[in-house]
C-alpha positions in Angstrom: 43.2 6.8 -53.5 41.7 8.4 -50.2 38.4 8.0 -48.6 36.1 10.9 -48.4 35.4 11.9 -44.5 31.8 10.8 -44.7 32.8 7.5 -46.3 35.7 6.9 -43.7 33.4 7.9 -40.7 31.0 5.3 -41.5 33.4 3.0 -42.4 34.9 3.2 -38.8 31.5 3.4 -37.2 30.6 -0.1 -38.9 33.9 -1.7 -37.8 33.6 -0.3 -34.3 30.0 -2.0 -34.0 31.7 -5.4 -35.2 34.6 -5.2 -32.7 32.1 -4.7 -29.8 30.6 -7.7 -30.6 33.7 -9.6 -31.0 34.9 -8.4 -27.4 31.6 -9.6 -25.8 31.6 -13.0 -27.7 34.0 -15.9 -28.0 31.9 -17.6 -31.0 32.5 -14.7 -33.5 35.1 -14.3 -36.2 35.7 -11.3 -38.0 37.3 -11.2 -41.8 39.4 -7.9 -42.3 39.9 -7.3 -46.1 42.0 -4.3 -47.5 39.9 -2.6 -50.2 42.0 -2.2 -53.1 41.0 0.7 -55.7 41.5 -0.9 -59.1 41.8 2.4 -60.8 45.0 3.5 -59.3 45.9 0.3 -57.2 45.8 1.9 -53.8 44.8 0.7 -51.0 42.5 2.1 -48.4 44.1 2.5 -44.9 40.7 1.1 -43.2 40.2 -2.3 -43.5 36.5 -3.7 -44.1 35.5 -5.8 -41.5 32.9 -8.6 -41.7 31.3 -11.1 -39.8 32.8 -14.7 -41.0 30.4 -17.6 -40.4 33.0 -20.0 -40.6 31.1 -23.4 -39.9 27.2 -22.4 -39.8 24.6 -22.3 -42.3 25.5 -18.6 -43.7 29.1 -19.9 -44.4 28.2 -20.5 -48.1 26.6 -17.0 -48.6 29.2 -15.2 -46.8 32.0 -17.0 -49.2 30.1 -16.5 -52.0 30.1 -12.5 -51.4 33.3 -12.1 -50.0 35.7 -14.6 -52.5 36.7 -16.7 -49.2 36.2 -20.0 -48.6 37.8 -22.4 -45.6 39.2 -25.6 -47.2 40.1 -28.8 -45.2 43.6 -28.0 -43.6 43.6 -24.3 -44.6 46.7 -23.1 -43.0 45.9 -20.5 -40.1 49.0 -18.4 -39.1 48.4 -17.4 -35.6 50.0 -14.3 -33.7 49.5 -11.4 -31.9 51.4 -9.4 -34.9 52.8 -6.6 -32.7 54.2 -5.8 -35.0 53.7 -7.8 -38.0 57.2 -8.4 -39.6 58.9 -10.2 -42.7 59.2 -13.2 -40.8 55.1 -13.9 -40.5 54.6 -13.3 -44.1 57.2 -15.8 -45.1 55.6 -17.8 -42.9 52.3 -17.6 -44.3 53.9 -17.9 -47.8 55.9 -21.1 -46.7 52.5 -22.8 -45.4 50.7 -22.1 -48.2 53.0 -23.8 -50.3 53.1 -26.8 -48.1 49.4 -27.0 -47.5 48.7 -26.0 -51.3 46.3 -23.7 -49.9 46.2 -19.9 -49.3 47.1 -19.0 -45.8 45.4 -16.8 -43.6 46.6 -14.7 -40.3 44.4 -15.1 -37.3 44.7 -12.8 -34.4 42.9 -13.0 -31.2 42.3 -9.8 -29.1 42.0 -12.2 -26.1 45.5 -14.1 -24.7 45.6 -16.3 -21.8 48.3 -14.7 -20.4 47.7 -10.9 -21.1 44.8 -8.6 -20.9 42.4 -8.6 -23.9 42.8 -5.7 -26.3 40.9 -2.8 -26.4 39.4 -1.2 -29.5 41.9 1.3 -30.1 45.0 -1.3 -29.8 43.1 -3.6 -32.3 42.6 -0.8 -34.7 46.2 0.5 -34.6 47.5 -3.3 -35.2 44.5 -3.8 -38.1 46.3 -0.9 -39.9 49.3 -3.0 -40.3 47.0 -5.6 -42.9 46.4 -2.7 -45.1 49.9 -2.4 -46.4 50.9 -3.9 -49.8 53.7 -5.9 -48.2 50.8 -8.2 -46.6 48.9 -10.2 -48.9 47.2 -12.4 -47.0 43.7 -11.7 -45.3 43.2 -11.4 -41.5 40.9 -13.3 -39.2 39.9 -11.6 -35.9 38.8 -14.1 -33.1 38.2 -13.6 -29.3 39.8 -17.0 -28.7 42.5 -17.3 -26.1 42.7 -20.9 -26.2 43.7 -23.0 -29.0 41.1 -25.2 -28.9 38.5 -22.5 -28.7 39.9 -21.5 -32.0 39.7 -24.9 -33.2 36.0 -25.3 -32.5 35.5 -22.0 -34.3 37.6 -22.8 -37.4 37.4 -26.4 -37.7 39.4 -28.4 -40.1 42.3 -26.2 -40.4 46.0 -26.4 -39.3 47.4 -24.1 -37.3 50.8 -22.7 -37.9 52.5 -21.6 -34.8 56.0 -21.2 -33.6 57.9 -23.4 -31.6 57.1 -22.0 -28.2 53.5 -22.1 -28.9 53.6 -25.6 -29.9 55.6 -26.4 -26.7 52.8 -24.5 -24.4 49.9 -26.5 -26.3 51.8 -29.6 -25.2 52.8 -28.9 -21.6 50.7 -31.0 -19.1 50.9 -28.1 -16.6 48.1 -26.3 -18.7 45.6 -29.0 -18.0 45.9 -30.1 -14.3 42.0 -29.5 -14.1 41.4 -31.3 -17.3 40.2 -35.0 -16.9 42.6 -37.1 -19.2 45.2 -34.2 -19.2 46.9 -33.1 -22.4 45.8 -36.4 -24.2 42.2 -35.4 -24.0 43.0 -31.9 -25.3 44.8 -33.6 -28.4 42.0 -35.8 -28.6 39.7 -33.1 -29.4 42.0 -31.4 -31.7 41.7 -34.7 -33.7 37.9 -34.7 -33.5 37.7 -31.4 -34.8 40.1 -31.8 -37.8 42.9 -29.9 -36.3 46.6 -30.2 -37.2 49.5 -28.2 -36.3 52.5 -26.8 -38.5 55.3 -25.8 -36.6 58.2 -23.1 -37.6 61.3 -24.0 -35.8 63.8 -21.5 -33.9 67.2 -20.9 -32.6 67.7 -22.4 -28.8 69.1 -18.9 -27.6 67.4 -16.4 -29.6 68.7 -13.4 -27.9 72.2 -14.1 -29.3 71.4 -16.3 -32.1 73.4 -19.3 -30.6 72.8 -22.8 -29.7 70.6 -25.8 -31.5 68.0 -25.1 -34.1 64.9 -26.3 -32.3 62.1 -28.1 -34.5 59.1 -30.3 -34.1 61.2 -33.2 -33.6 62.4 -31.6 -30.2 58.9 -31.5 -28.9 57.7 -34.1 -26.4 54.5 -35.1 -28.3 52.3 -38.0 -26.9 53.5 -41.0 -29.1 49.7 -41.9 -30.5 49.1 -37.9 -31.4 52.6 -37.2 -33.3 50.3 -37.3 -36.5 49.1 -33.8 -35.3 52.2 -32.1 -35.7 54.3 -31.5 -38.6 57.0 -29.0 -39.1 58.8 -26.9 -41.7 62.4 -27.8 -42.6 65.1 -25.0 -42.7 64.8 -25.0 -46.5 61.3 -24.1 -46.4 61.1 -21.5 -43.5 63.6 -20.0 -41.2 63.7 -16.3 -39.8 65.5 -15.7 -36.9 63.7 -12.9 -35.6 60.6 -12.3 -33.5 58.0 -9.3 -32.5 59.6 -9.2 -29.2 63.1 -8.6 -30.4 61.7 -5.9 -32.8 59.7 -3.6 -30.1 63.1 -4.2 -28.1 65.2 -3.1 -30.8 62.8 0.0 -31.5 62.6 0.8 -27.5 66.8 1.3 -28.0 66.4 3.3 -30.7 
């Protein structure tokens, strides 16, 4: 089923207003849902965006309206999804099983090491989540740092790759923070945040070397309880979005 022109235009305009708000503010989260037409089970290629009040007084009203609810330790699979691939969806499935709670994808339009995404690029990436192969819902944030994500989405489990977990723990990012990485990890603890880490092979370009897991991370002793990891039987996919982009450019 294809939306008529007027409906599509109105949906796009509504989404753009919300995306403009997201670009301006870091305390906003948007929930992206795909509209499924029950008559023929097709999916509109324009997602429905709505503002998500994750922790505030409007949260219960939003949850009742949209059937979405954060539970304690809800797994949040974070990524740039450029592009999304089967590793992401399998990771979300594995996290759902591990946490006994439906996983949700999270994509930040801001990145500590890259430029903020513009609206056109955000819309391009959003289209991926209208595919039938992507069953989990998506949250959009403007949080470049995981501590900002944790403040916005409290009492959740962030599902991250090994390299991301390593960066979270790297003291060089906290040289201006009194107390350093220990202070940041204590903040995560106070916000009810945990991390579930997916491993990777040591040399991803050629698939050689040791398989690195959460046990290879240098976690301060008093904060080891904040980090857990998948074992290889639960989840292992030796592919990344970067590798897929390289393969695509070579074709």
